VMD Tcl script that draws the C-alpha trace (Angstrom):
set ca {
  {-89.68 -60.79 57.99}
  {-89.81 -57.40 59.66}
  {-86.14 -56.86 58.74}
  {-86.87 -57.60 55.09}
  {-89.84 -55.25 55.06}
  {-87.79 -52.50 56.74}
  {-84.96 -52.82 54.17}
  {-87.46 -52.85 51.28}
  {-89.22 -49.81 52.65}
  {-85.99 -47.78 52.97}
  {-84.79 -48.78 49.49}
  {-88.14 -48.12 47.75}
  {-87.22 -45.26 45.44}
  {-90.70 -43.89 44.83}
  {-91.69 -42.97 48.37}
  {-89.68 -39.78 48.45}
  {-90.45 -38.92 44.81}
  {-86.79 -38.07 44.30}
  {-85.64 -38.85 40.71}
  {-82.06 -39.27 41.87}
  {-83.08 -42.07 44.23}
  {-84.84 -43.85 41.30}
  {-81.60 -43.76 39.26}
  {-79.58 -44.74 42.32}
  {-81.88 -47.74 42.94}
  {-81.61 -49.03 39.32}
  {-78.07 -48.05 38.41}
  {-76.16 -48.06 41.71}
  {-75.07 -45.34 44.04}
  {-72.58 -43.56 41.80}
  {-74.79 -40.79 40.43}
  {-72.55 -37.97 39.26}
  {-73.07 -34.30 38.43}
  {-71.41 -32.82 35.35}
  {-67.65 -32.81 35.79}
  {-66.09 -29.42 36.58}
  {-62.67 -28.09 37.62}
  {-60.28 -30.70 38.96}
  {-62.75 -33.54 38.26}
  {-61.96 -33.38 34.57}
  {-58.66 -35.22 34.58}
  {-58.54 -38.10 32.13}
  {-56.01 -39.79 29.94}
  {-56.61 -41.54 26.62}
  {-55.94 -45.27 26.66}
  {-53.10 -46.41 24.43}
  {-51.69 -49.47 22.72}
  {-47.99 -49.55 21.88}
  {-46.72 -52.02 19.32}
  {-43.17 -52.65 18.09}
  {-42.86 -53.74 14.53}
  {-39.82 -54.62 12.47}
  {-39.09 -51.03 11.31}
  {-41.12 -48.86 13.69}
  {-42.90 -48.35 16.94}
  {-46.64 -47.60 16.77}
  {-48.73 -45.79 19.40}
  {-52.51 -45.96 19.05}
  {-54.43 -43.59 21.35}
  {-58.19 -43.51 21.87}
  {-59.25 -39.87 21.65}
  {-63.02 -39.91 20.86}
  {-64.53 -36.45 20.85}
  {-61.16 -34.69 20.56}
  {-60.53 -32.58 17.49}
  {-57.23 -33.82 15.99}
  {-56.12 -30.26 15.37}
  {-56.32 -29.60 19.11}
  {-53.75 -32.35 19.87}
  {-50.09 -31.43 20.29}
  {-47.35 -34.06 19.88}
  {-43.74 -33.28 20.90}
  {-40.55 -35.23 21.10}
  {-37.81 -34.04 23.47}
  {-34.81 -36.11 24.63}
  {-36.45 -39.43 23.74}
  {-39.70 -38.50 25.49}
  {-42.79 -38.30 23.30}
  {-45.59 -36.21 24.76}
  {-49.22 -36.08 23.62}
  {-51.31 -33.15 24.94}
  {-54.92 -32.15 24.14}
  {-58.29 -31.43 25.42}
  {-61.77 -32.87 25.03}
  {-64.23 -29.97 25.10}
  {-67.42 -30.10 27.17}
  {-70.20 -31.91 25.44}
  {-73.13 -30.12 23.77}
  {-76.14 -29.82 26.05}
  {-74.24 -29.68 29.36}
  {-75.37 -26.13 30.03}
  {-78.99 -26.93 29.15}
  {-79.82 -29.19 32.03}
  {-78.70 -31.37 34.95}
  {-77.41 -34.80 34.08}
  {-78.45 -37.79 36.14}
  {-75.22 -39.64 35.26}
  {-71.94 -38.50 33.65}
  {-69.38 -41.06 32.62}
  {-67.79 -39.26 29.64}
  {-65.15 -36.90 31.02}
  {-64.08 -33.64 29.38}
  {-60.93 -31.70 30.02}
  {-57.22 -31.58 29.34}
  {-54.98 -34.58 29.12}
  {-51.25 -35.35 28.75}
  {-49.43 -38.63 28.17}
  {-45.71 -39.07 27.96}
  {-43.67 -42.04 26.74}
  {-39.93 -42.64 26.97}
  {-38.72 -44.10 23.71}
  {-35.69 -46.30 23.26}
  {-32.48 -44.99 21.72}
  {-33.36 -46.84 18.50}
  {-36.32 -44.41 17.87}
  {-35.80 -41.93 15.03}
  {-37.30 -38.66 16.31}
  {-36.94 -36.94 12.93}
  {-39.21 -39.38 11.12}
  {-42.25 -39.41 13.46}
  {-45.61 -39.10 11.74}
  {-49.17 -38.89 13.15}
  {-52.59 -39.39 11.68}
  {-56.07 -40.14 12.99}
  {-59.51 -41.26 12.16}
  {-62.63 -42.62 13.96}
  {-61.43 -41.36 17.36}
  {-58.01 -43.13 17.15}
  {-54.71 -41.19 16.97}
  {-51.92 -43.18 15.31}
  {-48.29 -42.15 15.94}
  {-45.67 -43.98 13.89}
  {-42.05 -43.75 15.17}
  {-39.54 -45.24 12.73}
  {-36.47 -47.05 14.07}
  {-32.95 -45.80 13.20}
  {-31.15 -47.91 10.77}
  {-28.97 -50.38 12.59}
  {-25.32 -49.98 11.89}
  {-23.72 -53.11 10.57}
  {-20.56 -54.44 12.27}
  {-17.47 -53.19 10.57}
  {-14.14 -54.93 10.60}
  {-11.28 -52.58 11.52}
  {-7.88 -53.39 10.01}
  {-4.88 -53.14 12.27}
  {-1.95 -51.33 10.73}
  {1.26 -52.95 11.76}
  {4.03 -50.48 12.28}
  {7.46 -51.46 11.38}
}
mol new
graphics top color blue
foreach p $ca { graphics top sphere $p radius 0.5 }
foreach p [lrange $ca 0 end-1] q [lrange $ca 1 end] { graphics top cylinder $p $q radius 0.2 }
display resetview
């Protein structure tokens, strides 16, 4: 019983009056300060789907202005770059918990030879970026006649 009392006494968040310990007690020990510098790395989650005539990449980019996203295709590698700006209110006070990361991101995808780089389109709404990559038309087999000499 003394062990139980000792553990309870050490974990009691109100004895020190420290607000961080209250949050730590109720939400776990991973209290974080606002992200800065190298802590800002993040990458949007993506779904990639192949359809009959195209490939489709859906990227979650909530809080990112679509005009701040750059999409490039070079040697069958599609790259998506952008940045989620710091959230309003970060400079006004200290957060007790930060789970939404701000900062730059870059994702790259190697596309198959069947991807048509010239026809790529992109659109977005509700925090989802949609990149459509059409497939090249497949060449049909062609019979080649043999010319007999002589």
